Structures are given as structure tokens and as C-alpha cells.
NUMI-728591 format. One record per residue (C-alpha): residue in one letter; chain; x, y, z; residue number from 0. Coordinates in Angstrom, 1 decimal. Example, Ala and Ser with C-alpha at 12.3 -4.5 7.8 and 13.67 -1.06 7.14 Angstrom:
REC   type   mol       px       py       pz   seq
REC      A     A     12.3     -4.5      7.8     0
REC      S     A     13.7     -1.1      7.1     1
//
This chain:
REC   type   mol       px       py       pz   seq
REC      M     A    -59.6    232.4     79.8     0
REC      K     A    -57.0    230.1     81.4     1
REC      A     A    -53.5    230.4     80.0     2
REC      V     A    -49.9    229.8     81.0     3
REC      V     A    -48.2    233.2     80.9     4
REC      F     A    -44.5    234.0     80.8     5
REC      D     A    -43.4    237.3     82.4     6
REC      A     A    -39.7    237.9     82.7     7
REC      S     A    -39.0    241.0     84.6     8
REC      V     A    -35.3    241.5     85.5     9
REC      G     A    -35.9    240.8     89.2    10
REC      K     A    -38.0    237.7     88.6    11
REC      Y     A    -35.5    236.4     86.0    12
REC      I     A    -32.6    236.7     88.3    13
REC      R     A    -34.5    235.2     91.2    14
REC      T     A    -35.6    232.2     89.2    15
REC      L     A    -32.0    231.6     88.0    16
REC      V     A    -30.8    231.6     91.5    17
REC      L     A    -33.5    229.4     93.0    18
REC      G     A    -33.3    227.1     90.0    19
REC      K     A    -29.9    226.0     91.1    20
REC      I     A    -31.6    224.5     94.2    21
REC      S     A    -34.3    222.6     92.3    22
REC      K     A    -35.5    222.7     88.7    23
REC      K     A    -39.1    223.0     90.1    24
REC      F     A    -38.3    226.7     90.9    25
REC      F     A    -38.4    227.3     87.2    26
REC      Y     A    -42.1    226.5     87.0    27
REC      N     A    -43.6    227.1     90.5    28
REC      R     A    -45.5    230.1     91.8    29
REC      L     A    -42.3    232.1     92.2    30
REC      S     A    -41.1    231.6     88.7    31
REC      C     A    -41.5    233.5     85.4    32
REC      I     A    -44.5    231.4     84.4    33
REC      Q     A    -47.9    231.2     86.0    34
REC      L     A    -51.3    229.8     85.1    35
REC      K     A    -53.6    232.8     85.1    36
REC      D     A    -57.1    233.9     84.1    37
REC      I     A    -56.6    236.6     81.5    38
REC      P     A    -58.9    238.2     78.9    39
REC      E     A    -59.3    236.5     75.5    40
REC      P     A    -57.1    238.1     72.8    41
REC      K     A    -58.9    240.5     70.4    42
REC      L     A    -58.7    240.4     66.6    43
REC      P     A    -55.9    242.9     65.6    44
REC      S     A    -57.7    243.6     62.3    45
REC      E     A    -60.5    242.3     60.0    46
REC      N     A    -57.9    240.0     58.5    47
REC      Y     A    -57.6    237.9     61.6    48
REC      V     A    -59.4    234.9     63.1    49
REC      K     A    -59.8    233.8     66.7    50
REC      I     A    -59.2    230.1     67.4    51
REC      K     A    -60.3    227.9     70.3    52
REC      T     A    -57.4    225.6     71.2    53
REC      M     A    -58.0    221.8     71.0    54
REC      Y     A    -54.4    220.6     71.4    55
REC      A     A    -51.1    222.3     72.2    56
REC      G     A    -47.6    220.7     72.2    57
REC      I     A    -44.7    221.3     74.5    58
REC      C     A    -41.7    222.1     72.3    59
REC      G     A    -38.1    221.9     73.2    60
REC      S     A    -37.9    225.7     72.7    61
REC      D     A    -40.7    226.1     75.3    62
REC      L     A    -38.5    224.1     77.8    63
REC      N     A    -35.5    226.3     76.9    64
REC      L     A    -37.7    229.3     77.7    65
REC      I     A    -39.0    228.0     81.0    66
REC      F     A    -35.6    226.9     82.2    67
REC      L     A    -34.1    230.2     81.1    68
REC      H     A    -31.6    228.6     78.7    69
REC      D     A    -32.4    231.2     76.0    70
REC      S     A    -29.9    234.0     75.5    71
REC      P     A    -31.2    237.4     76.8    72
REC      S     A    -30.1    238.7     73.4    73
REC      T     A    -33.4    237.6     72.0    74
REC      S     A    -35.5    239.5     74.6    75
REC      P     A    -36.0    242.6     72.3    76
REC      F     A    -37.8    240.2     69.9    77
REC      A     A    -40.6    239.2     72.3    78
REC      S     A    -43.2    241.2     74.2    79
REC      F     A    -44.0    240.5     77.8    80
REC      P     A    -46.1    239.1     79.3    81
REC      F     A    -47.0    236.6     76.6    82
REC      V     A    -48.9    233.2     76.6    83
REC      I     A    -46.5    230.3     75.9    84
REC      G     A    -47.1    227.8     73.1    85
REC      H     A    -46.8    227.7     69.3    86
REC      E     A    -47.6    224.0     68.5    87
REC      N     A    -51.3    224.2     67.9    88
REC      L     A    -54.6    222.7     66.7    89
REC      G     A    -57.9    224.4     67.1    90
REC      V     A    -61.3    225.5     65.8    91
REC      I     A    -62.2    229.0     64.4    92
REC      V     A    -64.7    230.7     66.6    93
REC      E     A    -64.5    234.3     65.3    94
REC      K     A    -63.3    235.9     62.1    95
REC      G     A    -62.8    239.3     60.7    96
REC      E     A    -64.9    240.7     57.7    97
REC      N     A    -62.0    240.2     55.3    98
REC      V     A    -61.6    236.5     56.0    99
REC      T     A    -63.4    234.6     53.3   100
REC      E     A    -61.1    231.6     53.0   101
REC      F     A    -62.3    230.1     56.2   102
REC      K     A    -65.6    229.7     58.1   103
REC      I     A    -66.6    229.4     61.8   104
REC      G     A    -66.0    225.8     62.9   105
REC      D     A    -63.1    225.0     60.6   106
REC      R     A    -60.5    222.8     62.2   107
REC      V     A    -57.2    224.5     61.6   108
REC      I     A    -53.5    224.7     62.4   109
REC      V     A    -51.5    228.0     62.4   110
REC      D     A    -48.0    228.6     61.1   111
REC      P     A    -46.7    230.5     64.1   112
REC      V     A    -44.2    232.8     62.3   113
REC      L     A    -45.2    236.4     62.7   114
REC      D     A    -43.8    237.8     59.4   115
REC      C     A    -44.6    240.9     57.4   116
REC      D     A    -47.9    239.5     56.1   117
REC      A     A    -49.1    238.8     59.7   118
REC      R     A    -48.0    242.3     60.7   119
REC      E     A    -49.8    243.8     57.6   120
REC      L     A    -46.6    245.5     56.4   121
REC      P     A    -45.0    245.6     52.9   122
REC      R     A    -42.7    242.6     52.6   123
REC      C     A    -39.2    243.1     53.8   124
REC      P     A    -36.3    241.7     51.7   125
REC      S     A    -36.5    238.3     53.5   126
REC      C     A    -40.2    238.0     53.1   127
REC      Q     A    -40.0    239.0     49.5   128
REC      E     A    -37.8    235.9     49.0   129
REC      E     A    -40.4    233.9     51.1   130
REC      E     A    -37.8    233.4     53.8   131
REC      F     A    -40.3    234.2     56.5   132
REC      S     A    -38.4    232.8     59.5   133
REC      T     A    -35.8    235.6     59.0   134
REC      C     A    -38.3    238.5     58.7   135
REC      L     A    -36.8    241.9     59.4   136
REC      N     A    -40.0    243.4     60.8   137
REC      I     A    -40.6    241.2     63.9   138
REC      T     A    -40.9    244.3     66.1   139
REC      E     A    -43.2    246.4     63.8   140
REC      G     A    -46.7    246.6     62.4   141
REC      K     A    -50.0    245.5     63.8   142
REC      L     A    -48.5    243.3     66.5   143
REC      K     A    -46.2    243.8     69.4   144
REC      P     A    -42.6    242.3     69.1   145
REC      G     A    -42.5    238.6     68.6   146
REC      T     A    -40.8    236.2     66.2   147
REC      I     A    -43.6    233.7     66.6   148
REC      M     A    -47.0    233.2     68.2   149
REC      G     A    -46.1    232.1     71.8   150
REC      A     A    -43.7    235.0     72.2   151
REC      C     A    -45.9    237.9     71.3   152
REC      S     A    -48.4    239.5     73.7   153
REC      S     A    -50.8    240.5     70.9   154
REC      T     A    -51.6    237.0     69.6   155
REC      G     A    -51.8    234.8     72.6   156
REC      G     A    -50.4    231.3     72.4   157
REC      S     A    -51.5    227.7     72.3   158
REC      W     A    -51.0    227.2     76.0   159
REC      G     A    -54.2    229.3     76.4   160
REC      E     A    -57.8    228.6     75.6   161
REC      Y     A    -57.9    231.0     72.7   162
REC      F     A    -55.4    232.7     70.4   163
REC      V     A    -55.6    234.8     67.2   164
REC      A     A    -53.9    234.5     63.8   165
REC      H     A    -53.7    236.3     60.5   166
REC      K     A    -55.5    234.6     57.7   167
REC      S     A    -52.2    234.1     55.9   168
REC      Q     A    -51.0    231.9     58.8   169
REC      V     A    -54.0    229.6     58.8   170
REC      I     A    -54.2    226.1     57.2   171
REC      K     A    -57.4    224.0     57.2   172
REC      V     A    -56.9    220.5     58.4   173
REC      P     A    -58.4    217.9     56.0   174
REC      D     A    -61.0    215.5     57.5   175
REC      S     A    -58.6    212.6     56.8   176
REC      V     A    -56.0    213.9     59.2   177
REC      K     A    -56.6    213.0     62.9   178
REC      D     A    -56.3    215.5     65.7   179
REC      E     A    -53.3    213.6     67.1   180
REC      E     A    -51.6    213.7     63.7   181
REC      A     A    -52.3    217.4     63.1   182
REC      I     A    -50.7    218.5     66.4   183
REC      L     A    -47.4    216.9     65.1   184
REC      V     A    -47.3    219.2     62.0   185
REC      D     A    -45.2    221.7     63.9   186
REC      P     A    -42.4    219.4     65.1   187
REC      L     A    -42.4    217.7     61.7   188
REC      A     A    -42.1    221.1     60.0   189
REC      S     A    -39.2    221.9     62.4   190
REC      A     A    -37.5    218.8     61.1   191
REC      L     A    -38.3    219.4     57.5   192
REC      H     A    -36.8    222.9     57.4   193
REC      P     A    -33.2    221.8     58.0   194
REC      V     A    -33.8    218.6     55.9   195
REC      M     A    -35.0    220.5     52.9   196
REC      R     A    -32.2    223.1     53.1   197
REC      N     A    -29.5    220.4     53.5   198
REC      F     A    -30.9    217.3     51.7   199
REC      P     A    -28.3    214.6     51.6   200
REC      K     A    -27.1    212.7     48.5   201
REC      D     A    -27.9    209.0     48.4   202
REC      S     A    -24.1    208.4     48.7   203
REC      D     A    -23.7    210.6     51.8   204
REC      M     A    -23.1    209.4     55.3   205
REC      V     A    -25.4    211.3     57.7   206
REC      L     A    -25.2    211.7     61.4   207
REC      V     A    -28.3    212.8     63.4   208
REC      Y     A    -27.1    213.9     66.8   209
REC      G     A    -30.0    213.5     69.3   210
REC      A     A    -33.1    211.3     69.1   211
REC      G     A    -35.8    213.5     70.6   212
REC      I     A    -38.8    214.4     68.6   213
REC      I     A    -36.9    216.5     66.1   214
REC      G     A    -34.1    214.0     65.6   215
REC      L     A    -36.6    211.2     65.1   216
REC      L     A    -38.6    213.2     62.6   217
REC      I     A    -35.5    214.2     60.7   218
REC      I     A    -34.8    210.5     60.2   219
REC      W     A    -38.5    209.8     59.4   220
REC      S     A    -38.8    212.6     56.9   221
REC      L     A    -35.6    211.8     55.1   222
REC      R     A    -36.8    208.3     54.5   223
REC      K     A    -40.3    209.4     53.5   224
REC      L     A    -38.8    211.8     51.0   225
REC      G     A    -36.9    209.0     49.4   226
REC      C     A    -33.4    209.6     50.8   227
REC      K     A    -31.2    206.5     50.6   228
REC      A     A    -28.2    208.0     52.5   229
REC      D     A    -26.6    206.0     55.3   230
REC      I     A    -28.0    207.4     58.6   231
REC      T     A    -26.4    207.0     62.0   232
REC      A     A    -28.2    208.4     65.0   233
REC      I     A    -27.0    209.2     68.5   234
REC      A     A    -29.6    208.3     71.1   235
REC      K     A    -29.2    208.9     74.8   236
REC      Y     A    -32.0    206.4     75.8   237
REC      K     A    -32.9    202.9     74.6   238
REC      F     A    -36.5    203.8     73.8   239
REC      Q     A    -35.2    206.6     71.5   240
REC      A     A    -32.7    204.2     69.9   241
REC      D     A    -35.5    201.7     69.1   242
REC      L     A    -37.6    204.3     67.4   243
REC      A     A    -34.7    205.7     65.5   244
REC      I     A    -34.1    202.3     64.0   245
REC      E     A    -37.8    201.8     63.3   246
REC      F     A    -37.9    205.2     61.5   247
REC      G     A    -35.0    204.3     59.2   248
REC      A     A    -31.7    204.8     60.8   249
REC      N     A    -29.1    202.3     59.7   250
REC      R     A    -27.6    202.2     63.2   251
REC      V     A    -27.7    203.9     66.6   252
REC      V     A    -24.8    204.8     68.8   253
REC      R     A    -25.3    205.5     72.5   254
REC      P     A    -23.1    208.2     74.1   255
REC      S     A    -20.1    206.8     75.9   256
REC      E     A    -16.5    207.7     76.7   257
REC      D     A    -15.1    206.1     73.6   258
REC      Y     A    -17.9    206.8     71.2   259
REC      L     A    -15.7    208.9     68.8   260
REC      E     A    -13.7    205.7     68.0   261
REC      E     A    -17.0    203.9     67.3   262
REC      F     A    -18.0    206.7     64.8   263
REC      A     A    -14.6    206.7     63.2   264
REC      K     A    -15.1    203.0     62.3   265
REC      V     A    -18.5    203.8     60.8   266
REC      C     A    -17.4    206.7     58.6   267
REC      G     A    -13.8    205.8     58.0   268
REC      A     A    -12.3    208.7     60.0   269
REC      K     A     -9.1    208.8     62.1   270
REC      V     A     -9.0    209.7     65.8   271
REC      F     A     -6.1    211.6     67.3   272
REC      K     A     -5.3    212.6     70.9   273
REC      P     A     -3.9    216.1     71.3   274
REC      M     A     -1.3    216.9     73.9   275
REC      I     A     -4.0    218.5     76.0   276
REC      G     A     -7.8    218.1     75.7   277
REC      E     A    -10.3    215.9     74.0   278
REC      K     A     -9.8    213.7     71.0   279
REC      V     A    -10.2    215.0     67.5   280
REC      L     A    -11.0    213.5     64.1   281
REC      L     A     -9.8    213.7     60.5   282
REC      G     A    -12.6    212.8     58.2   283
REC      G     A    -16.2    212.2     59.3   284
REC      F     A    -19.8    212.4     58.1   285
REC      D     A    -20.9    214.4     55.0   286
REC      K     A    -23.7    216.0     56.9   287
REC      V     A    -24.3    216.3     60.7   288
REC      F     A    -27.7    217.4     62.0   289
REC      D     A    -27.2    218.5     65.7   290
REC      C     A    -30.6    218.4     67.3   291
REC      V     A    -29.3    219.1     70.8   292
REC      G     A    -27.2    222.2     70.7   293
REC      S     A    -25.2    221.7     73.8   294
REC      K     A    -21.5    222.5     74.3   295
REC      K     A    -20.6    218.8     73.9   296
REC      T     A    -22.8    218.1     70.8   297
REC      I     A    -21.5    221.2     69.0   298
REC      R     A    -17.9    220.4     69.8   299
REC      D     A    -18.1    216.7     68.9   300
REC      G     A    -20.6    217.3     66.0   301
REC      M     A    -18.2    219.7     64.2   302
REC      W     A    -15.2    217.3     64.7   303
REC      L     A    -17.5    214.4     63.4   304
REC      T     A    -18.1    216.4     60.2   305
REC      K     A    -15.7    215.6     57.4   306
REC      Q     A    -13.5    218.2     55.7   307
REC      R     A    -15.8    220.6     53.7   308
REC      G     A    -18.8    218.8     55.1   309
REC      S     A    -22.0    220.4     56.5   310
REC      Y     A    -22.7    220.8     60.2   311
REC      V     A    -26.3    221.9     60.7   312
REC      L     A    -27.3    223.4     64.1   313
REC      V     A    -30.9    222.5     64.7   314
REC      G     A    -31.0    222.5     68.5   315
REC      L     A    -31.4    226.0     69.9   316
REC      A     A    -28.0    226.6     71.3   317
REC      S     A    -27.5    229.8     73.3   318
REC      V     A    -24.4    231.1     75.1   319
REC      V     A    -21.7    228.4     75.0   320
REC      K     A    -18.6    229.1     77.1   321
REC      N     A    -15.1    228.0     76.1   322
REC      L     A    -16.2    226.4     72.9   323
REC      D     A    -13.3    225.5     70.6   324
REC      L     A    -14.1    226.6     67.1   325
REC      T     A    -11.0    225.1     65.5   326
REC      P     A    -12.8    222.5     63.4   327
REC      I     A    -14.7    225.3     61.5   328
REC      W     A    -11.5    226.7     59.9   329
REC      F     A     -9.4    223.6     60.2   330
REC      K     A    -11.9    221.4     58.3   331
REC      E     A    -13.4    224.3     56.2   332
REC      L     A    -16.8    223.3     57.4   333
REC      N     A    -20.1    224.6     56.1   334
REC      V     A    -21.8    225.6     59.4   335
REC      K     A    -25.5    226.3     59.1   336
REC      G     A    -28.4    227.1     61.3   337
REC      A     A    -32.1    226.3     61.1   338
REC      Y     A    -34.9    228.3     62.8   339
REC      C     A    -38.6    227.4     62.7   340
REC      Y     A    -39.9    226.9     59.2   341
REC      S     A    -40.3    228.9     56.0   342
REC      T     A    -40.9    228.1     52.4   343
REC      E     A    -39.2    225.0     50.7   344
REC      S     A    -38.4    224.2     47.1   345
REC      I     A    -39.6    220.9     45.6   346
REC      N     A    -38.6    220.6     42.0   347
REC      E     A    -40.1    223.8     40.4   348
REC      Y     A    -42.6    224.4     43.2   349
REC      R     A    -42.4    226.4     46.4   350
REC      V     A    -44.5    225.3     49.4   351
REC      S     A    -44.6    226.4     53.0   352
REC      T     A    -42.9    224.0     55.4   353
REC      Y     A    -46.1    223.7     57.4   354
REC      Q     A    -48.1    222.7     54.3   355
REC      L     A    -45.4    220.3     53.3   356
REC      A     A    -45.5    218.6     56.7   357
REC      L     A    -49.3    218.4     56.5   358
REC      N     A    -49.0    216.9     52.9   359
REC      L     A    -46.5    214.2     54.2   360
REC      I     A    -48.9    213.3     57.0   361
REC      Q     A    -51.8    213.0     54.6   362
REC      Q     A    -49.7    210.8     52.3   363
REC      F     A    -48.0    208.5     54.8   364
REC      G     A    -49.7    209.0     58.1   365
REC      I     A    -47.5    209.6     61.1   366
REC      P     A    -47.0    207.2     64.0   367
REC      Y     A    -48.5    209.6     66.6   368
REC      D     A    -49.2    206.7     69.0   369
REC      K     A    -45.5    206.2     69.3   370
REC      L     A    -44.5    209.9     69.3   371
REC      I     A    -47.2    211.4     71.6   372
REC      T     A    -46.4    209.8     74.9   373
REC      H     A    -48.3    211.9     77.4   374
REC      Y     A    -51.5    214.0     77.5   375
REC      F     A    -52.3    216.6     80.2   376
REC      N     A    -55.0    219.2     81.0   377
REC      I     A    -53.6    222.8     81.1   378
REC      N     A    -54.4    222.9     84.8   379
REC      D     A    -51.6    220.3     85.2   380
REC      Y     A    -49.0    222.3     83.3   381
REC      Q     A    -46.4    221.9     86.1   382
REC      K     A    -46.6    218.1     85.9   383
REC      A     A    -46.5    218.3     82.1   384
REC      I     A    -43.3    220.3     82.2   385
REC      E     A    -41.8    217.9     84.7   386
REC      V     A    -42.6    214.9     82.4   387
REC      A     A    -41.4    216.7     79.3   388
REC      S     A    -38.1    217.6     80.9   389
REC      S     A    -37.5    214.1     82.4   390
REC      K     A    -37.2    212.1     79.2   391
REC      G     A    -35.1    209.3     80.7   392
REC      S     A    -37.3    208.5     83.7   393
REC      E     A    -40.6    209.3     82.0   394
REC      K     A    -39.8    208.0     78.5   395
REC      S     A    -41.4    211.1     77.1   396
REC      I     A    -41.1    212.1     73.5   397
REC      K     A    -44.0    214.5     72.7   398
REC      V     A    -46.1    215.9     75.6   399
REC      V     A    -49.3    217.7     74.7   400
REC      F     A    -52.1    219.6     76.3   401
REC      K     A    -55.6    218.5     75.4   402
REC      F     A    -58.3    221.2     75.9   403
REC      L     A    -61.9    220.3     76.5   404
//
């Protein structure tokens, strides 16, 4: 089968980093850590697994972080090389183990990519006992090779390949009422819902969403669909992002500029001060800040834009950040939180997987896929797809997907 494979030997990793300084194309050309290859189809690890033929696969921001080697090497023990990239998925079951009775051949399904204790067929660790599957402690054990999610594990394959396998506990059947183009957006919506559900604002709160890529936009969209009446300000780099942020429910959008801290101060009633050396700082700020970028600047400014004892939520996959001033954490007594993947969320007295919650919201409200999915590619054109997905300003790209025949 055809698949885009990531293989990061030390030599190849260093070579790609060096050549990447010349041109970003060296991160995804024939000399890089990723290649389109013909490889064997993955086999069922046990009779509790299904094999799925890929219909659609999305390009996630975390995939781009991987390709451009922005991830910290500290996470390398929790992956198994080489692996097929891709966790945003939609496909059809083409094979199943004897113990799989919940699904049949031909079912159209999505797969929650998290490879927890259930997927590894192990007794549940303390995290999984609490249904906090994204922080599973057994991500290197059990039936599968190391990997936090499908798309970072050599045992399962990934959605950037023609076939992948999944444990029956990961599989969710897609209702007939949900279109293919809606179903492929379950994963990014779940990625937005996880931080939203864990940090749901009060109606009286002032909220800042830093970044208006797919996750930032869906944080705004999901807050409004879940009934949140908080005042929402978004930071959008490009006009097309700003327009969608307003359409999805933001009260206002601020574009990054040299004096944008003063503009925010007017919105949330904060005060701006200029230190004797360095960048401006704020007293006061927003009740909750969702940082959907995770760069040195967004982390620095995002924490100063959070009010005293407010919540700064790091959604963007930040890695090694040099010379980051952490003063606002203790000076403002901030609640600093992270969000990784998806898990199980609480709604009133009920617990539901983030993936299922995302699918439920799409069933109830629909999702504007025609505005969010901006580009479609064949897997053979993966290099062009990466180019488009990583060139948001020039290409006006939001979600780029592969469509398999």
C-alpha cells in the first residue's frame, strides 16, 4: 500500500535540520525524514482489532510540527520508528477480528487515535481508570509498539496510508446523516473541545483565543454551540481567519501589531506598563486565554494578557522555548494548564468521549466544512499538500485533507 512514512534516524534528523535552514522544502523532499513508500498493509494485532481502508485524512498542526522537526526530541521514546503519519481519519472497515461484534465489514467509521490501555489490551493504569486516556501511563507497553496515538506508532499504521488498524474500543460508527466532509472534522473539533470542556468560561468571563487556525476557530464555534455567552476576543494573523472568527461567534478580532497590547488593555480594562528593559507588561487581563499557537511570543504575551489568578491554557504544541520569561506565572498567580489530544468529558452527570461529543455536536448543528476544508489532495501529491498547509497566508488554507480513491 502507499503511505507517507516518517523515519527519524539521528543522522537523517540532523541532516534535515541543517538543510531545512536553506529551504523548508528540505523538510519534505526525498532527503528528509518523510517519504511516500509502498509498504505492507498493517496486520491485526489481535482478534479485537479491525482494519480500515482510508477515505479521508487530515493534515493536523501536530503533523506539520513533526515534519518541520519542531517537536522536542524528549517525546521520541513515546513513538516507534518508522511509522505512517496521520491521525485525523475517516474510513471503511474491510477486515475484523473474531471478537469484534459491534461493527461489520463496510461500516463507515472514525477512530479515536489515542493508544491507551484498552487499545494495548492491558489492565487500566491509574489515568485510564479515571478515563483520562490522553495521559495513559502505558504508551510503550502491551500489544503495540510505543506510540501515544495512531500516526506515531509503527504497529497501527496511520491515516496518511491506504490502510490502518484500530482496536474496537477506538472505533465509532459514523451516522448516515453525517457527510464524509463533516466526519473528517471530528478530530480537530475534538481537539478544540478538550480544552474548552476542561476550562469552560462563565458567561461573565472575558475570553481571549490566541490564534485563528482550525483549532482556534473551532474553540470559538464550540463555545457558542455549547451555549457560552462569554465575551470572546480572537487574535487572527490573516483577514480570512478574522472574518471566520467573527462569523463563528467572536465579539471582536484583533490583528497582531506593534501596539496590540494597548488595544487589548482597552478591551479588558487592563493597564500597560513599560519596564526599564524589555517588552511591555500588563496588570489585569482576560479571565481565560486559550493559546492555540504555542510560540515564544504567544506564550509570553498570552500569560501577561491573563488577569491575576486567571487561567492560561496552552493548546498549541509548544516545544523547547528559549529565554522565556516566566514571571507572570508567579507574579499574577496564574493557573497554567495544558491540553493534549482528547479524552473523556463531563456533561452534567454524564461522561462522554471527546470524539463522541464532537460527533454529537456535528449531528446536532452541522459544521461549516465548506469554509473549513479549503484544499483536497491525492496522497501522491503529499509534498504540495504540506506546502499549502504550511503556507496559510499565501494559500488561505485552513484544513487541508487527503482524499483516497
